[in-house]
C-alpha positions in Angstrom: 0.0 0.0 0.0 1.4 3.4 -1.0 1.9 5.8 1.8 3.8 8.6 0.1 3.3 12.2 1.5 4.3 15.2 -0.5 4.7 18.4 1.6 2.9 21.4 0.2 5.2 23.5 -2.0 8.2 21.2 -1.5 11.2 21.9 -3.7 14.6 20.2 -3.2 17.1 22.6 -1.7 20.2 21.2 -3.4 20.8 20.3 -7.1 22.0 16.8 -8.1 25.7 17.5 -7.7 25.5 19.3 -4.4 23.1 16.5 -3.1 25.9 14.0 -3.6 28.5 16.3 -2.1 26.3 16.9 1.0 25.6 13.2 1.5 29.4 12.4 1.4 30.1 15.3 3.8 27.5 14.2 6.4 28.6 10.6 6.4 32.3 11.4 6.6 31.9 14.1 9.3 29.4 12.3 11.5 31.2 9.0 11.7 34.4 10.9 12.8 32.4 12.9 15.4 30.6 10.0 17.0 33.5 7.6 16.9 35.6 10.1 18.7 32.8 10.9 21.3 32.2 7.2 22.1 35.8 5.9 21.6 35.0 3.6 18.7 37.2 2.0 16.1 36.0 1.1 12.6 35.9 -2.6 11.7 34.7 -4.6 8.7 31.4 -6.5 9.0 29.5 -9.2 7.1 26.7 -8.7 4.6 25.3 -12.1 5.4 25.5 -14.8 8.1 24.6 -18.4 8.3 21.0 -19.2 9.4 22.3 -21.7 12.0 24.5 -19.2 13.8 21.5 -17.3 15.3 23.4 -14.1 14.6 20.8 -12.4 12.4 18.6 -9.8 14.0 15.0 -11.0 14.3 13.7 -7.5 14.5 10.0 -7.7 15.4 9.9 -11.5 14.7 7.8 -11.5 11.6 10.2 -10.0 9.0 11.6 -12.6 6.5 15.3 -12.4 5.8 16.6 -12.6 2.3 18.2 -16.1 2.2 20.1 -18.1 -0.3 21.9 -21.5 -0.3 25.7 -21.7 -0.7 26.4 -24.9 -2.6 30.2 -24.7 -2.0 29.8 -25.2 1.7 26.3 -26.6 2.0 24.7 -24.0 4.2 21.8 -21.6 4.1 22.9 -17.9 4.4 20.8 -14.9 5.3 21.4 -11.2 4.4 21.6 -9.4 7.7 18.7 -7.4 9.1 21.2 -5.7 11.4 24.4 -6.6 13.2 23.1 -6.3 16.7 24.4 -9.7 17.8 27.4 -10.0 15.5 28.9 -6.9 17.0 28.9 -8.3 20.5 30.6 -11.4 19.4 33.2 -9.3 17.4 34.1 -7.4 20.6 35.1 -10.6 22.2 36.9 -12.0 19.2 38.9 -8.7 18.6 39.7 -8.4 22.4 38.1 -5.0 22.9 38.4 -3.8 26.5 36.1 -1.8 28.8 35.4 1.7 27.5 36.3 0.8 23.9 34.1 -0.2 21.1 33.6 -0.6 17.3 31.5 0.7 14.5 30.9 -0.4 11.0 28.9 0.4 7.9 25.9 -1.9 7.9 24.0 -2.6 4.7 20.8 -4.7 4.8 17.7 -5.7 2.9 14.4 -5.7 4.7 12.1 -7.2 2.1 8.9 -6.8 4.2 9.4 -3.1 5.0 6.3 -1.0 4.2 7.5 1.8 1.9 6.8 5.4 2.6 8.8 8.7 2.9 11.2 7.3 5.4 11.2 3.6 4.9 13.0 1.6 2.2 13.8 -2.1 1.7 17.5 -1.0 1.6 18.9 -0.1 5.0 22.2 1.6 5.6 23.3 2.5 9.1 26.3 2.8 11.3 26.1 -0.2 13.7 28.1 0.3 16.8 28.9 -1.5 20.1 30.9 -0.7 23.1 32.2 -2.8 26.1 30.9 -1.6 29.5 31.0 -2.8 33.1 28.1 -4.2 35.2 28.0 -0.8 37.0 27.3 0.9 33.7 24.0 -1.1 33.2 21.8 1.7 34.4 19.6 4.6 33.0 22.2 7.3 33.9 24.9 5.7 31.8 22.4 5.1 28.9 21.3 8.8 29.0 25.0 9.9 29.0 25.6 8.0 25.8 22.4 9.3 24.2 23.5 12.8 24.9 26.9 12.2 23.3 25.3 10.9 20.1 22.9 13.8 19.9 25.7 16.3 20.4 27.7 14.5 17.6 24.6 14.8 15.3 24.1 18.5 16.1 27.8 19.3 15.7 27.7 17.6 12.3 24.6 19.6 11.3 26.4 22.9 12.4 29.4 22.1 10.3 27.2 21.1 7.4 25.6 24.6 7.4 29.1 26.2 7.0 29.7 24.3 3.8 26.1 24.4 2.5 24.6 27.6 4.0 21.4 27.1 1.9 20.4 24.2 4.2 18.1 25.3 7.0 17.6 22.4 9.3 17.8 23.4 13.0 18.2 20.6 15.6 17.7 20.9 19.3 20.5 19.6 21.5 18.4 19.3 24.6 17.1 15.7 24.9 13.9 15.0 26.7 13.8 11.5 28.2 10.4 9.7 28.4 9.4 6.1 28.9 6.8 4.4 26.7 4.5 3.9 29.7 4.7 7.7 30.4 3.7 8.3 26.8 0.8 5.9 27.1 -0.3 7.6 30.3 -0.1 11.1 28.6 -1.9 10.1 25.4 -4.1 7.0 26.2 -6.3 7.5 23.2 -3.5 7.7 20.6 -1.6 5.0 18.8 2.1 4.5 19.6 3.2 6.5 16.5 0.7 9.3 17.3 2.1 9.5 20.9 5.6 10.0 19.5 4.4 12.7 17.1 2.6 14.5 19.9 5.6 14.4 22.2 8.2 15.4 19.6 6.0 18.2 18.4 6.5 19.8 21.8 10.0 18.6 22.8 11.8 18.5 19.4 14.5 16.0 20.5 13.7 13.0 22.6 14.8 9.6 23.7 11.8 7.2 23.9 12.8 4.6 26.5 11.8 1.0 27.5 10.6 -0.5 24.2 9.7 -4.1 23.9 7.7 -5.1 26.9 3.9 -4.9 27.4 2.5 -1.6 28.8 -0.5 -1.3 31.1 -2.7 -1.5 28.1 -1.4 -5.0 27.5 0.3 -4.0 24.2 4.0 -3.1 23.6 4.8 0.4 22.3 6.8 -1.3 19.5 8.4 -4.6 18.8 11.9 -5.5 19.9 13.8 -8.8 19.6 14.2 -10.4 23.0 17.9 -11.2 22.6 19.8 -8.0 22.1 18.4 -4.9 24.0 17.4 -5.1 27.7 13.9 -3.8 27.4 14.3 -1.7 30.6 17.4 0.0 29.3 16.8 0.8 25.6 15.1 3.3 23.4 14.9 5.4 20.2 16.6 8.7 19.5 14.1 11.0 17.7 14.0 14.5 16.3 11.0 16.5 15.2 11.0 16.7 11.4 9.3 20.0 10.6 9.0 19.3 6.9 7.2 16.0 7.3 5.4 17.1 10.5 6.3 14.0 12.4 8.6 12.4 14.9 11.7 11.1 13.0 13.7 8.2 14.4 17.4 8.4 13.9 18.6 5.6 16.1 17.5 2.5 17.9 19.9 1.6 20.7 20.3 0.3 24.2 22.2 -1.5 26.9 22.4 -5.1 25.8 20.9 -8.1 27.6 22.9 -9.9 30.2 22.3 -13.5 31.1 19.4 -12.6 33.5 17.5 -10.3 31.2 18.0 -12.6 28.2 16.6 -15.5 30.2 13.6 -13.4 31.2 12.9 -11.9 27.8 13.2 -15.2 25.9 10.6 -16.7 28.2 8.2 -13.7 27.9 8.5 -13.8 24.1 8.0 -17.5 23.7 11.5 -17.8 22.2 13.0 -20.4 24.5 14.1 -22.4 21.4 16.8 -19.9 20.8 18.6 -21.0 24.0 20.4 -23.7 22.1 21.9 -21.4 19.4 25.6 -20.7 19.8 25.3 -17.0 20.4 22.6 -17.4 23.0 24.4 -20.2 24.8 27.5 -17.9 25.2 25.3 -15.1 26.6 23.5 -17.4 29.1 26.9 -18.7 30.2 28.3 -15.2 30.7 30.9 -15.7 28.0 30.4 -12.4 26.1 31.2 -8.9 27.3 28.6 -6.6 28.7 27.9 -4.0 26.1 25.8 -1.0 24.9 25.2 -0.4 21.2 22.8 0.6 18.5 22.3 1.6 14.9 22.2 5.1 13.4 20.5 5.5 10.1 22.8 7.0 7.5 20.1 7.9 4.9 17.8 9.0 7.7 20.5 11.4 9.0 21.2 12.8 5.5 17.5 13.2 4.9 16.9 15.1 8.1 19.9 17.4 7.8 19.4 18.1 4.1 15.6 18.8 4.5 14.6 16.1 2.1 11.0 14.9 1.8 11.7 11.3 0.7 14.5 8.9 1.6 14.9 8.0 -2.0 16.5 11.5 -2.5 19.5 10.3 -0.5 19.8 6.6 -1.3 19.3 4.4 -4.3 16.5 1.8 -3.9 13.5 0.5 -5.7 9.9 2.0 -5.4 6.4 1.2 -6.5 5.1 2.9 -9.7 2.8 5.3 -7.7 5.7 6.6 -5.6 7.8 7.1 -8.7 5.0 8.9 -10.5 4.0 11.1 -7.5 7.7 12.1 -6.9 8.2 13.0 -10.5 5.1 15.3 -10.4 6.4 17.0 -7.3 9.9 17.4 -8.6 11.4 15.0 -6.1 14.5 13.4 -7.5 14.7 9.7 -6.6 18.3 8.4 -6.9 
């Protein structure tokens, strides 16, 4: 179902050439800013993993991975949804110590994604993960890291305006922290998405916390796989997107599960069958480091800072005929 939205009077701010220059500038600048702020080193990462490894991100549990057989080694491989689990294993394999972490360019295909202005079947993000201590597994530390990421985003946006003064996106550095239960209590008659819109319309920059578990209404705010984020210590970084008139998610992140929270969340989710997978066995046996991590959308960040109406203006993907036609009529250049 087509869900494209064309803002009234929208005209792309940059021409084709400057669009490409701005995309490159944002990506190069931000990864340096946030890697420095969080003490991260770049590593190479897989495009696909074996199905039997249990390393693929199950997202909300219903998305189908793109899979293919590899006759040369007789296994079934899956294109990654994200690297949420792989990164934690990599920290152990590469001998990262407390306070240090990694980041990587993650490219994924999410075949079941509903297409609209901000969703594509092609996903590009910076996946990152950092080793922490047991004392860091608390909300104060989570908020500290969120603040560092938001500052890196705002610093990049400020530097972008120097090079491209015609861009006009203003971002608020002050982060408002709110739990999903607090949102439900504030806006009981609204859907989860509508609650985010209502809150971000007022607060401009927010971290929506504690996503995955059921709220008082009996429904979760949004889906989260049970085996990477601790549902009590996670959340989404969001900015208010004035052009689209909506809350705009830039990052899903959180303190990762330890053995206790993984055990609890697997049972709650009815996913006890995963306990026998190699990654999960290591976690339950306390053989992996305690970590915090997340993903930061590259195209989303470019779209926000450049004031674009559609994610297809900053990434090359495929779209339905209606989207292509409506964008052509509106002068929106899909790459």
